[in-house]
KOLMINU-337706 format. One record per residue: z, x, y of N, C-alpha, C, O in turn. Coordinates in steps of 0.02 Angstrom, whole numbers, plus 50000, padded with zeros to 5 digits. Layout:
<rs>
ZXYZXYZXYZXY ...
</rs>
This chain:
<rs>
508364808950273507684811750269507384812550338507064817650352 507484807550381507214807850448507524813550488507174817050524 508184814350481508534819850516508264826550494508204831250534 508104827150429507854833550404507174835050434507024840850450 506754829950441506084830950470506144832950544505764837050568 506624829850579506724831650650506944838950656506724842550701 507384841050611507604848050610507014852650594506974858150620 506564850250551505974854150534505534855350594505274860850603 505424850050635505024850750695505364855250746505034859250780 506024854750752506394859050797506324866350776506214870750818 506374867550711506294874250684505594876950701505524882650723 505084872850690504384874850702504264876650775503994882050789 504464872250821504334873450892504764879150920504544882750964 505364879950894505794885450916505474892150899505444896750940 505234892750837504914898950816504274900250855504144905950875 503884894950867503264895750905503414898250975503054902551002 503934895651005504124897651073504324905051075504124908751120 504724907051026504944914051023504354918751013504324924051044 503884916850970503294921050958502844921251020502544926351035 502794915551056502404915351118502704920051170502344923451206 503364920351172503704924951219503534932151202503474936351246 503474933651138503294940451117502614942451145502534947951171 502124937851139501454939351165501474940351240501144944951266 501854936251276501914937051348502234943751366502004947151412 502754945651330503094951951344502644957951332502634962551372 502274957851276501854963551259501244963951305500994969451319 500994958151327500404958251370500574959951442500144962551479 501194958751464501364959651535501274966851560501034967651616 501454972151521501324978951546500584980551555500384984051602 500174977851510499444978951516499174975251577498764977851615 499424969051587499214965251647499414969051710499024969351758 500024971751711500264975551770499834981751782499644983151839 499684985351729499274991451736498564989651758498264993151798 498314984251731497624982251746497554980051819497134982651856 497964975251838497884972651906498234977051958498084976652018 498684981451935499004985951983498614992251995498724995752045 498144993851950497755000051959497014999351943496585000451986 496864997451880496164997751858495714992651893495144994251910 495954986551903495524981351932495334982852004494824980352027 495724986952039495584988452109495294995552118495224997952174 495134998752062494815005352065494065004252075493725001752030 493805006152132493105004752148492615008252101492075005752089 492815013952073492375017552028492255013551964491725014151933 492755009651943492695005851881492274999651889491984997151840 492224997051950491804991151965491964985251918491524982551885 492594983351916492814977851872492934971651915493344971751961 492584966351899492664960151937493264956251911493544957851859 493454951051950494024947051930493914943451864494374943051823 493294940951854493144937451791493164942251732493424940551678 492904948251742492914953251688493634955151671493794956451613 494064955451721494774957151709495104951951663495464953751617 494964945651677495254940351636495004940651564495374939451516 494354942351556494074943051489494404948851451494554948251392 494524954451487494834960251456495554958551433495754960351377 495934955151476496614953251458496614948451399497024949151353 496154943651400496104938851344495914942451279496164940651226 495484947451285495284951351226495884955051197495974955351136 496294958051241496884961651218497354956851180497594958451126 497484951051210497934946151179497674944051111498054943651062 497024942751106496714940551043496784945950990496974944550933 496624952251008496664957750960497384958750937497514959650877 497854958450984498554959450967498804954050920499154955550872 498624947750933498854942250890498554942850820498904942050770 497904944350816497574944950751497884950650710498044949750651 497964956550742498254962150706498994960950690499234962850637 499344957750737500054956250725500144951750664500604952750625 499704946850656499734942550597499564946450534499874945550482 499064950850539498864954850481499434959350458499524960450398 499834961850506500384966350489501054962650483501584965850480 501034955950480501644951950473502164953750526502754954150512 501924954950587502354957450641502764952050674503224953550713 502624945650660502984940150693503414936150644503694931050663 503484938550582503864934750532504614936050541504924939850504 504894932750590505604933650607506054931750549506564935050537 505874926550514506324923850462506304927750397506744926850355 505804931950387505744935550324505794943150330506064946550286 505524945950385505494953150392506124956150422506474952950461 506254962250403506794966050435506564968350504505964968350519 507034970250547506864972350615506374978150614505894978350652 506494982950570506064988850566505364987050546504884990050570 505284982150500504614980150478504234976650534503634977850543 504574972250570504244968850626504034973850680503474973650705 504484978450697504324983350749503744987850728503304989350768 503744989950665503184994150640502524990450646502034993250669 502514984050625501904980150629501674979250700501074979850715 502144977750746501954976850816501734983450848501274983550888 502054988850829501864995450857501144997150839500764999350883 500954996150776500264997750756499774993050791499244995250813 499944986550796499504981750829499424983550903498864983050930 499964985650936499934987651006499494993751016499074993951060 499584998850974499205005050979498455003750971498055006451009 498284999750922497564998350910497274994150967496734995750992 497634988950987497384984651041497314988551106496814987851141 497814992751123497764996951183497185001751179496825002751228 497095004851121496545009651112495865006351123495425009251154 495785000251097495144996751105495014995251179494454996151203 495534992951214495444991451285495284997751324494874997551370 495605003251307495475009451344494765012051330494445014751374 494535011151269493835013051252493345009051295492845011651319 493495002551303493064998351346493065001051417492545001351450 493655003051441493695006051508493275012351512492915013551561 493315016451461492955022851459492205021651460491835025051496 491975016751421491265015151419491035012651488490475014051509 491485009051522491315006351588491265011851642490935011051693 491595017551628491575023051676491585029651637492105031951613 490995032651630490925038751590491295044751619491385049751585 491505044251682491895049751712492605049951684492955054951691 492805044551652493465044351621493995041751667494195045251713 494245035551655494775032851696495445036451682495525039451629 495905036151728496555039351718496925035851661496945029751656 497215039851618497565037151559498305035751573498635032351534 498555038451629499275037851642499535030751650500065029151623 499175026251685499415019351688499455016151618499895012151604 498965018051576498965015351508499555017951468499865014151430 499715024351475500275027251438500945024151461501395023051421 501005022851526501605019551552501665012551524502205010251505 501095009151522501085002351494501275002451420501644998151396 501015007351383501155007951312501905009151301502205006051256 502205013451341502925014751335503335008351346503805006851310 503135004551398503474998251413503374993151356503844989551339 502774993051329502634988351274503074989851213503364985251183 503134996151195503534997951136504274996351147504614994051101 504514997551208505204995951224505324988451221505814986151192 504864984551250504924977251249504864974551177505204969751159 504444977651137504374975551067505024976551029505244972250991 505334982351040505964983751006506514978751028506894976350987 506534977351093507014972451118506894965551087507364962151067 506264963551085506094956951057506274956650983506574951750961 506094961750944506234961650872506974961050859507184957150817 507364964850895508094964650886508374957850907508764954850871 508164955450966508424949150993508204943150951508614938750937 507564943050931507304937450892507644937050824507804931650800 507754942950794508094943050729508804940350734509014936250693 509174942650785509854940350795509864932850811510284929050786 509394930750855509364923650874509234919250814509554914050805 508754921250772508554917050716509144915750669509284910050652 509474921150648510004920350598510654917550628511104915550591 510694917650694511254914250726511114906750734511564902650728 510484905150748510294898150760510204894150696510414888350692 509894897250645509744893650584510164896450526510054902050505 510634892650502511054894850446510634895750383510104892750377 510864899850337510474900950276510414894550236510854890350234 509834893950203509704888150162510054888850095510014894050062 510394883350073510704883450007510144883749955509694879649955 510194888749910509644889849863509884890149791510454891749777 509414888349747509534889049675508974893149645508394892549666 509134897449598508634901449563508614899149490509104899749453 508034896549470507934894349402507444899149369506874899949393 507654902449317507244907749287507104906349213507444902449181 506584909749189506434909649117506314916849096506754920149067 505704919449110505534926249089505764931549139505844937449120 505864929649201506034934549253506734933349280506854928349315 507184937749264507874937249290507974942149348507564946549359 508514941249384508694946149436508394944949504508404949349546 508104938949516507804937649581508314937849637508154939749693 508944936049622509464936149673509584943349698509774944249756 509484948249655509564955249677509004957349724509114961249770 508394954749711507834956249757507954953149825507784956149876 508234947149827508374943949891508854948249933508764948949993 509354951149900509824955549935509484962049956509594964450012 509074964749912508734971149927508294970649989508254975350028 507974964949998507524964050055507854960450113507514958350160 508514959650111508874956550166508784949150172508964946150223 508504945850121508374938750125508974934450104508944928350104 509524937850087510134934050074510404930850138510824926350135 510154933250196510334930150259509974923550269510214919050304 509404922850236509004916750244509144911850187509114905750197 509304914450128509434910150071510124911650042510254917250019 510554906750043511224907450015511194904749943511214898649932 511154909249896511064907249826511724904449798512214908049790 511714898049784512314894649758512284893749682512794892549650 511674894449654511594892949583511064897349553510514897849580 511214900749498510724904549459510774901949388511304902249356 510214899349362510254895649299509604896549259509064896849286 509684896749193509104896749149508774889949151509104884849159 508114889849145507734883649153507944878249102507954872349119 508114880349041508294875348990508954871949007509034865948994 509424875649036510054872649058509944867949116510254862649121 509484869849161509324865649219509014858949197509184853749225 508574859149148508224853149125508704848149092508564842149089 509254850649067509744846149036510064841549087510274835949071 510104843949150510394839749203510104841949271510364846449303 509564838649291509224840549353509644839249415509504841849468 510154835049408510564833449467510964839549492511264839149546 510974845049454511314851049479510954853749541511234857749578 510334851349553509944853649611510024849249672509744850749725 510394843849665510404838849719510684841349785510514838749838 511114846449783511424848849846511094855149874511324857849924 510544857449843510214863449868509604861449911509344855849905 509394865949954508824864649998508194868349976507644866249994 508284873749938507714877749914507824879649842508374881649822 507304878949802507334880849732506814886249718506224885349732 507044891949691506584897249669506454896349595506924895549555 505824896349576505634895849505505324902449485504784904349508 505674906049441505474912849424505264913449351505674913149305 504604914149340504344915049273504424908949229504484909649168 504414903049259504504896749221503834894149197503354894149234 503804891949134503194889149105502994882749142503404879249171 502344881249139502064875749179502384869049162502514865049207 502504867649098502774861049080503474860049111503594854949144 503914864849100504594864449127504584864549204504954861049237 504154868749230504104869549303503894862949336504164861049387 503404859549306503164853349336503704847949338503734844049386 504134847749287504684842849287505144844149346505354839549381 505314850649356505764852449411505444851249478505764848849525 504804852849485504454851949549504414844549569504484842949627 504304840249520504284833049535504954830749562504994826749609 505484833249531506154831549556506264834149627506544830649669 506024840149640506104843149707505724839149760505984837949814 505114837049744504714833149791505044826449805505074824249863 505284823249753505614816749761506234817249804506404812549840 506584822949801507214823649836507164828249897507674830649923 506554829549920506424833449980506754840449977507084842650024 506654843749920506894850549910506294855249910505804854049876 506334860649949505774865449951505764869549886506284871249859 505164871049863505084875049803504704881449817504174881249849 504964887049793504614893449798504504895949727504974896849689 503874897149710503684898449641503374905449635502914907149671 503634909349588503284915549570502764913449518502944911249463 502124913949534501604911149490501514915249426501714921049422 501224912149377501014915349316500264916549320499934914149366 499994920049272499284921949275498834915849281498364915749320 498974910749241498554904649243498574901249311498064898549333 499154901449344499214898349411498764901849461498434898649502 498754908549458498354912349505497604911149493497224910449541 497404910749430496704909249415496514902349442495974901449469 496964897549433496834890749457496794890449533496454886049560 497124895049568497114894949642496414896049670496274894249727 495974899049630495284900149653494794894949628494194895749634 495064889549599494634884249572494244880649627494484879849683 493634878549609493214874749656493344867349646493284864749591 493524863949701493664856749697493014852749696492564854049736 492964847949651492364843749645492554836949618493134835749601 492064832549613492174825849585491664824549530491074826249536 491904821649475491464819849419491784813849384492394813449377 491374809149362491614803049330492094799249376492554795949352 491994799749441492424796649491493134799349487493614795949505 493194805549464493854808749458493844815549493493334818949492 494404817549523494434824349551494444829449494494784828449444 494074834849503494054840049452494104846849485493954847749544 494324851749445494354858649467493914862849421494014862849360 493434866449451492994870749411493234877949416493264880849470 493384880849359493614887849356493084891949319492854889949265 492904897649347492394901849315492524909149333492954910749374 492154913549302492214920649315491994922049387491594918249415 492254927349417492104929149486491354928949499490974932649468 491144924649545490434923949561490354921949634490224916149649 490454926749681490414925149752489684924349774489224926049738 489594921749835488924920949861488604927649880488954932549891 487944927749883487574933849896487734936649966487764942749975 487824932250015487964934450083488604938650085488634943750120 489114936550048489744940250047489644947250017489894952150043 489284947549961489174954049928488774958749973488924964749976 488264956150007487854960350052488274962750111488244968650130 488664958250141489084960150198489614965250177489754969950215 489894964350118490404968950093490114975850083490424980850101 489514976250053489194982750042488994986050107489054992150115 488764982050155488574984750221489184987950255489144993350282 489744984350253490354986950284490604993250248490854997850280 490534993350181490734999350144490345005450166490625010850177 489685004650172489255010250192489405012350264489465018250279 489455007350308489575008750379490245012250390490275017450422 490785009350363491455012050375491565018850341491865023350370 491315019550279491405025950245491025031450280491265037150284 490415029950304490025034950340490365037050405490405043050421 490605032150443490945033650507491575037750495491705042650530 491985035650446492615039050434492525046150407492915050550423 492005047150367491865053950343491685058650400491885064450401 491325055950449491135060050508491755061350551491885067050571 492135056050566492715056750610493255061150580493595064950615 493345060650514493885064350481493665071050453494045074350418 493045073050467492795079450440493225085450460493325089850418 493485085950522493925091650538494565091650494494765096850469 494865085750485495455085150442495285086750369495665089950334 494705084550349494435085850282494425093450269494635095850217 494165097150318494095104450312494785107850311494895112450272 495245105550354495915108450358496285107650291496595112350266 496255101650262496585100350198496285104550143496645107350101 495625105150142495275109150091495495116450094495625119550042 495545119150154495765126150163496485127050140496655131850106 496925122150158497635122550140497725122450064498135126150037 497345118250030497395117849957497155124349925497465126849877 496615127149952496345133449925496835139149935496915143349890 497155139349993497625144750007498275144049966498615148949952 498435137749946499045136449909499065140349843499545144049830 498555139549801498565142849736497875145249713497775147049655 497385145149760496705147449747496335143249694495815145249668 496615137349679496295132949631495765128549663495635129249723 495455124149625494945119649652495225114949705495805112849702 494815113349754495025108949809495045101649786495505097949804 494545099649747494495092649726494725091649654494725096249613 494925085549641495135083549574494735077449555494765072249589 494365077849501493955072249479494255069349415494475073049370 494255062849411494585059449355494195053049338493975049549382 494125051649275493755045749252494185039549265494765039249246 493885034649297494215028249311493755022549292493155023549279 494035016549290493655010449273493515006349335493935005649379 492905003549338492734998949392492444992549362492594990949304 492044988949399491804982349377491474982549308491094987049292 491654977549268491384976849199491524982949156491134984549111 492074986349170492314992049132491854998249136491885002649094 491454998349187491025004249198491455010149219491895009449261 491315016049190491705021949206491365026049262490745026349265 491765028949304491515033449356492045038849369492615038049349 491855044149403492325049549419492565048849490492175049749538 493205047349497493505046749564493635053849591493805058449554 493545054549657493635061149689494245060849734494315056349776 494695065649725495295066149766495405073449786495155078049753 495785074549839496035081249852496565082649798496995078449784 496535088549770497015090349717497705091049748497815095049793 498185087249722498865087449748499355090149697499945091249713 499115091349636499555093849583499315100749559498765103049576 499725103849518499535110349490498915109649446498775104249421 498565115149438497935114949401498045112549329497635108949302 498605114449299498745112649229499235106849224499645106649178 499205102149272499695096649275499705092449212500225089749194 499135091849178499105087849116498845092149058498395090049021 499135098049052498905102649000499045100048930498725102148881 499525095348924499675092448858499185086948839499215084248784 498725085248886498205080248871498435073048877498055068548861 499055071948900499325065148906499265062848979499505066249024 498955057048989498885054349057499555051549080499855047349048 499795054049138500435051849165500355050049238499985053349275 500715044849259500715042849329501195047249369501645050449342 501085047349434501505051149481502215048249478502305042149480 502725052649474503415050249469503825051449532504445051549528 503505052449589503865052949652503925059949679503635064749653 504315060549733504395066849769504635072549724504465078349737 505015070949672505295076249630504865077849570505075081649526 504265075149567503795076849512503645084249517503355086649566 503835087949464503765095249466503045097649463502915103549474 502575093149449501875095049445501545095549514501015098549521 501855092649565501545092149630501635098749669502145102049664 501125100549709501165106549750501455104849818501555098949835 501605109949858501885108849925501385105149969501565100450004 500765107449968500245104050007500145096949979500055092150017 500165096349913500065089849881500595084849902500445078949911 501215087149908501765082649928501635079749997501775073950010 501375083950042501245081750111500655076850114500705071650146 500115078550081499525074250085499615067650047499315062550064 500035067749995500175061549959500605056850000500515050749998 501065059750038501525055650079501135051150126501315045450136 500595053750154500185049850202499515047850172499055045850207 499465048550105498865046550068498235050150090497685047450083 498305056050116497725059950137497325062450078496745064250085 497635062550019497275064749959496725059749940496295061349899 496755053749969496265048549953495615049149994495125045749978 495605053350046495025053650091494365054850055493875051550072 494325059450006493675060549972493395054349937492805054249920 493815049249927493555043249895493065039449939492705035049916 493035041250004492515038450047491825040150019491345036350028 491775045849984491135047849953490985043049896490415040949888 491495041349855491395036349802491165029749830490735026349800 491455027749887491265021349918490545021649943490165016849934 490365027149974489685027949999489175027649942488635024949950 489355030549885488915030649827488875023749794488395022349758 489375019549805489375012949774489805012449712489805007349678 490175017849695490635017549637491215012849650491455009449605 491425012649714492005008749734491845004849797491315005649827 492305000549816492274997149879492904999049919493365001949891 492914997349983493524998650021494094994349996494664996549992 493944988049980494464983349958494304980749888493754978549874 494804981149846494734978849777495314981449736495724985249762 495364979549673495914982149630495844989649623495294992249615 496404993249625496395000449616496145002149546496364999049498 495695007049540495425008749474495935012349430496255017149452 496015010049369496485013249323496105018149278495495017649269 496475022849249496195027349199496105023449134496525019249118 495565024549097495435020649036496025020648987496185015448958 496345026548977496885026948929497505023048951497855020148910 497635023049017498215019249043498065011849042498495007749024 497445009949061497245002849059497305000148988497504994448978 497125004348939497165002248869497885000848848498014996148811 498345005048872499055003948856499304997448887499664993648855 499104996148950499314990048983499034983848947499384978848940 498414984348925498084978548894498384976848826498314971148803 498714981648794499044980148731499624975348742499764971048700 499964976148799500524971748816500304965648855500584960248848 499794966648897499554961148941498794960648931498424963848969 498554956848882497834956448870497424954348932496844956248939 497744950348976497394947949036497274953449087496934952349137 497554959349076497484964849124496754966549136496574969049189 496324965349086495614966749093495264962249143494704963649165 495584956649162495284952049210495214955149279494824952649320 495574960649293495494964249357494794967049365494564968249420 494444968149308493794971449309493224966649322492644968249308 493374960749348492844956149369492494958549433491934956549447 492834962849471492574965149535492584972749537492904976049496 492224975549585492204982849594492884985349616493224982149656 493074991049591493714994149609493724995849684493194996549715 494324996449712494374997649784494845003349802495275005349762 494755005949863495205011149890495885008049905496405011249895 495865001949930496484998249943496374991149920495814989049905 496924987349917496864980549894497504976649905497964979149936 497514970749879498094966249887498724969549859499254969249890 498664972549800499254975649768499494981749806500094983249806 499034985349840499234991249878499574989349943500024992849966 499364983849973499654981650036500334978250025500804979550063 500374974049974500984970149964501434972649908501984970149899 501194977549870501594980349816501784987449830501734989849887 502004990949778502184997949783501825001749728501514998749684 501865008449730501535012549680501805010849610501435010749561 502465009549607502775008349542502865000849526503234999149481 502514996449563502534989349547502284988449476501814991749455 502594983949438502414983049368501684981049360501414977649404 501364982949305500664981149293500564973549296500054971149321 501044969749270500974962449272500954959849343500544955549359 501394962349386501414960049455500794962449493500534958849536 500544968549478499924970849508499344966249487498904964649527 499354964249424498834959749400498844953149438498324950549458 499454950349448499514944149487499204944949556498844940549580 499354950649589499104951749657498354952849657498004950349701 498094956549609497374957749605496994951349591496464950249619 497264947149547496944940749532496974936049592496524931949602 497494936649632497534932649694496964934649741496654930349772 496824941149746496264943549787495594941049759495164938649796 495514941649693494884939549662494764932049670494184929949676 495294928149669495234920849674495044918549744494814912849753 495124922949794494984920949864494554926149899494774929349946 493924926949877493484931949908493264929949978493164924049992 493194934750022492964933350090493014939550133493464943650125 492544940350179492544946250223493164946350267493444951750279 493384940550291493994940350332494594942950293494994946850318 494644940750230495194943050187495154950650177495664954050179 494544953250166494444960450157494654964350220494984969450215 494474961850278494644965250340495404965250352495674970250375 495724959750336496454959450344496794964650300497244968150322 496574965150237496854970050191496694977150213497114981650206 496094978250239495894984850262496344987250319496604992850317 496444982950369496854984950426497604985050407497984988950435 497804980750360498504980650340498694987050304499284988850302 498204990450275498344996750240498645001950286499045006150264 498465001750350498735006650398499495006150399499835011350403 499765000150396500494999250398500825002350337501365005150343 500505001850278500815004450217500885012050219501305014750184 500485015350260500535022650265501215024850292501435030450280 501545020350329502185021950361502785019350321503355020150342 502645016350263503185013550222503295018150162502865018550119 503855021650159503975026350105503965023250036503765026449987 504175016850030504195013649964503495012449935503425011449875 502975012649979502305011449955502035017149912501575016149873 502335023149918502125028849877502665030949828502635036349799 503155026649818503715028149773503455028549701503095024049679 503625033749666503355034849599503735031049545504225027649559 503485031749483503835028749427504415033249408504475038749435 504835031049362505415035049342505195041449308504695041549272 505565046749320505405053249290505405052549214505845049249185 504915055649182504875055449109504455049649083504275049549024 504295044749126503885039049105503145040749112502955044849154 502735037649071502015038949073501665033649115501205035249153 501875027349108501585021949147502135018049182502725019549176 501925012949220502405008649255502605002549215502894997849242 502445002549149502564996649108503284994449105503424988549095 503754999149113504454997349108504714993649168505274990949167 504314993349222504544989949283504344982649279503744981149275 504834977949280504674970849284504554967649217504514971049165 504494961149219504364957249159503634955449156503274955949205 503404953349096502704951349089502674944149065503174941149047 502074941649066501954934849042501974934548966502084929248937 501864940248935501744940348864502364942748825502324947548787 502914939448835503514940848796503404938548724502914935048710 503864940448679503804938448609503814930748604503474927848562 504204927648648504254920248647503584917248667503364912248637 503254920148718502604917548740502094918048684501724913348671 502074923948651501574925048599501684920148542501204917648512 502324918948526502474914148473502224907248491501944903648449 502334905248554502114898648576501354898148575501074893048555 501014903548596500284903448597499984903048528499434900348520 500344905548478500074905548409500204898948373499924897648320 500644894848402500804888548369500264883248382500324877648358 
</rs>
């Protein structure tokens, strides 16, 4: 046990050191450009103390954005994912520093040193991502893992799909009931995945894992996510957890609404030229309407009309059946629509919905009433998403895909609802930028399907319903 803890500390400090090197590498070109050119430019009038503040500001912005974009997760992310996250963090941090320079000198400082620094940063980032990834999997052998499942099978395939088979060497895949017959089958593993396991069975396995110093990774169920937002308190000299419907403090709601108005107003102004170009392109495509309005659900099941740039043919739903987008080969989509959907430019008019107060920037994506009704027949808890105002982006949009199953989207939305906070909202808002560059984030459902219900398992299997009725 002691040796394992020592290895744990070695693992922790090794990773910290590698991540610290990343910050030094990315900051060094900016430091060189700053002290090699900008700090000694008399027109800019930058003192030594101000230079240190500027460099510290860059480092802080880069670290915050890097964490938001999961840019330093060497052990979990692929090289391409880390580089993409770091690239976006670098671009934003550099842009902010250059704006500060511009404000300091309205004549406009030379941009060339900054562009040279940016090129060096991207090259160093790519070198670090490749080297850190190779170093990690060479230094730390994969953890022996077991997958214990009940309602959700196939987790081992997901590990391979996301390249995590390098981190977890799955030695055992077993149904939970077989595992409970003899828990000692877990004695030689280091990590146990619990996939869709009921709380009673799961708790027995977790106790065994804690006693034997085995790490546990759990895919939560709906009740677990609701409990994660519980308020800790004491009553009768006992610890208690208070669970209630979403009820955040007034300061959070006011700050959230203020940010919605401020950001939507600024973005509508800044993106107005792009707004006009897209509108003209849609009109020239088939002379049909530029906008597409559709009834959606928001907080407390209130209906509103969402506004989008029209990306499909005018008669896309002439049969009257509501259908989700089925990907690049969806025959209903127009040429202009395919382009604007790829980069989510069709969502821009929703800034008007946000300004009006129909939506927020961050929250569960609003579903169509008829599709929500279909989901709720299979997953009654799906209505719990409507505790908060619908959003342009959210937890499910950042960490899921377009075709993520309704049950998994519900888990992610409830995770957001259980942990309200402006910091959380800002992280999700900025993280959305990264999803624009990930093709799987706009991947459609299977052709011929109406909803995403066929993707993934749900909590409400026939076995679950039978147990609940007993």
